[in-house]
C-alpha positions in Angstrom: -29.0 30.4 -28.6 -26.6 31.1 -31.5 -27.4 33.5 -34.4 -27.9 30.5 -36.7 -30.3 28.8 -34.2 -32.2 32.0 -33.8 -32.6 32.4 -37.6 -33.7 28.8 -38.0 -36.1 29.1 -35.1 -37.6 32.3 -36.6 -37.9 30.6 -40.0 -39.7 27.6 -38.4 -42.0 30.0 -36.5 -42.8 31.6 -39.8 -43.6 28.3 -41.4 -45.9 27.4 -38.6 -47.6 30.8 -38.8 -48.0 30.2 -42.6 -49.5 26.7 -41.9 -51.8 28.3 -39.4 -53.0 30.6 -42.1 -53.7 27.6 -44.4 -50.5 28.0 -46.6 -49.9 24.5 -47.8 -46.4 25.4 -49.1 -45.3 26.5 -45.6 -46.7 23.2 -44.2 -44.9 21.1 -46.9 -41.6 22.8 -46.1 -42.1 22.3 -42.4 -43.0 18.6 -43.1 -39.9 18.1 -45.1 -37.8 19.7 -42.3 -39.2 17.4 -39.6 -40.2 14.2 -41.3 -36.8 12.4 -40.7 -36.3 14.0 -37.3 -39.7 12.8 -36.1 -39.2 9.4 -37.6 -35.8 8.9 -35.9 -37.3 10.1 -32.6 -40.3 7.9 -32.6 -38.2 4.8 -33.5 -37.0 5.0 -29.9 -40.6 4.1 -28.9 -41.9 2.3 -31.9 -39.6 -0.2 -33.5 -41.8 -1.2 -36.4 -41.0 1.0 -39.4 -44.6 1.1 -40.8 -46.0 2.1 -37.4 -43.3 4.7 -37.0 -44.2 6.1 -40.5 -47.8 6.3 -39.4 -46.8 8.2 -36.3 -44.9 10.7 -38.4 -48.0 11.3 -40.5 -50.2 11.6 -37.4 -47.8 14.0 -35.8 -47.5 16.2 -38.8 -51.3 16.3 -39.3 -51.6 17.3 -35.6 -49.0 20.1 -36.4 -51.2 21.2 -39.3 -54.3 21.1 -37.1 -52.7 22.8 -34.1 -50.6 25.4 -35.8 -52.9 28.2 -34.7 -52.4 27.2 -31.1 -48.5 27.1 -31.3 -46.9 29.2 -28.6 -44.2 31.3 -30.5 -42.2 31.6 -27.3 -41.1 27.9 -27.4 -38.9 26.3 -30.1 -40.7 24.6 -32.9 -38.7 21.4 -32.4 -39.8 21.1 -28.8 -43.5 21.6 -29.8 -43.3 19.1 -32.7 -41.3 16.5 -30.8 -43.8 16.8 -27.9 -46.6 16.0 -30.3 -44.6 13.1 -31.7 -43.9 11.7 -28.3 -47.6 11.6 -27.4 -48.5 10.0 -30.8 -45.7 7.4 -30.3 -46.9 6.5 -26.8 -50.4 6.2 -28.1 -49.2 3.8 -30.8 -47.4 1.7 -28.2 -50.5 1.5 -26.1 -52.6 0.5 -29.1 -50.1 -2.2 -30.0 -50.0 -3.6 -26.4 -53.9 -3.6 -26.2 -54.2 -5.5 -29.5 -51.6 -8.0 -28.5 -49.3 -7.3 -31.5 -45.6 -7.1 -30.9 -43.8 -4.1 -32.2 -40.8 -5.7 -34.0 -37.3 -4.3 -34.2 -36.3 -3.4 -37.7 -33.7 -6.0 -38.9 -32.7 -4.1 -42.0 -29.1 -2.7 -42.0 -28.7 0.7 -43.4 -25.1 0.6 -44.5 -24.3 3.4 -46.7 -22.9 2.5 -50.1 -19.3 3.5 -50.2 -16.0 2.5 -51.8 -14.9 0.9 -48.5 -13.2 -2.4 -48.7 -14.6 -5.6 -47.2 -12.6 -5.1 -43.9 -14.0 -1.6 -43.5 -17.5 -2.8 -44.2 -17.1 -5.7 -41.7 -15.8 -3.2 -39.1 -18.7 -0.8 -39.8 -21.2 -3.7 -39.4 -19.5 -4.8 -36.1 -19.5 -1.3 -34.7 -23.1 -0.7 -35.8 -24.3 -4.0 -34.4 -22.5 -3.2 -31.1 -24.0 0.3 -31.0 -27.5 -0.9 -31.7 -27.2 -3.7 -29.2 -25.8 -1.4 -26.5 -28.5 1.3 -27.2 -31.2 -1.4 -27.1 -30.1 -2.4 -23.6 -30.8 1.0 -22.3 -34.1 1.7 -20.6 -36.6 3.6 -22.7 -36.1 6.7 -20.6 -32.3 6.6 -21.2 -32.7 6.0 -24.9 -35.1 8.9 -25.2 -33.0 11.3 -23.1 -29.8 10.5 -25.1 -31.7 10.9 -28.4 -33.0 14.3 -27.4 -29.7 15.5 -26.0 -27.3 14.3 -28.6 -29.2 13.6 -31.9 -31.7 16.5 -31.5 -29.1 18.7 -29.7 -31.8 20.0 -27.3 -30.8 21.9 -24.3 -31.5 20.3 -20.9 -34.1 22.9 -20.1 -36.1 22.1 -23.2 -35.8 18.3 -22.6 -37.1 19.0 -19.1 -40.1 20.9 -20.5 -40.8 18.3 -23.1 -40.7 15.4 -20.6 -42.2 17.3 -17.7 -39.2 16.7 -15.5 -36.9 18.9 -13.4 -33.7 20.0 -15.2 -31.6 18.2 -12.6 -33.4 15.0 -13.3 -32.6 15.4 -17.0 -28.9 16.0 -16.2 -28.9 12.9 -13.9 -30.5 10.7 -16.5 -28.1 11.9 -19.2 -25.2 11.1 -17.0 -26.4 7.6 -16.0 -27.5 6.9 -19.6 -24.0 7.7 -20.9 -22.4 5.5 -18.3 -24.8 2.6 -19.1 -24.2 3.1 -22.8 -20.5 3.0 -22.3 -20.6 -0.3 -20.4 -23.1 -1.8 -22.9 -21.0 -0.7 -25.8 -17.9 -2.3 -24.4 -19.8 -5.5 -23.7 -21.4 -5.6 -27.2 -18.1 -4.8 -28.9 -16.5 -7.8 -27.2 -19.4 -10.0 -28.1 -19.3 -8.9 -31.7 -15.6 -9.4 -32.0 -15.8 -12.9 -30.4 -18.5 -14.1 -32.9 
């Protein structure tokens, strides 16, 4: 763990301790630090934006309620994303029991930039290829890549979060990257052909 990660981890531990003591300002700061991270993580499970937003709220309420039980020896992100994972899986189970389909968000989030039409077309093609390729991965592979690369979690923490051996995490990351590469090439060719 680097010095910056240690300071950040200590700060997050202090925010959780403050929330445990009932300090709403600490909780609000923690909420703002994790709202987007939790949202992006649960989108791997729950494709519907409104359901994902509900999961974020449920997760952060569970953080508020459980702050007193937080084990300061683990990273705050591992604890919070673990709660988010359980809440997201609950949402998926509820959706499947009620017969509702969890729809994939169709809205494109292209950043407004001064790029020309060719650049925007290339960005759209690349984004569509990436989304298509990522969507072809198994849920296990999507989750493992998200945690490893977007959350920058060490394999040991991913193993703890998912209740897997570290070697299984390493193997899944390896195969997920291989599958993503193949799917990315396939989707890039499809996007260019259309």
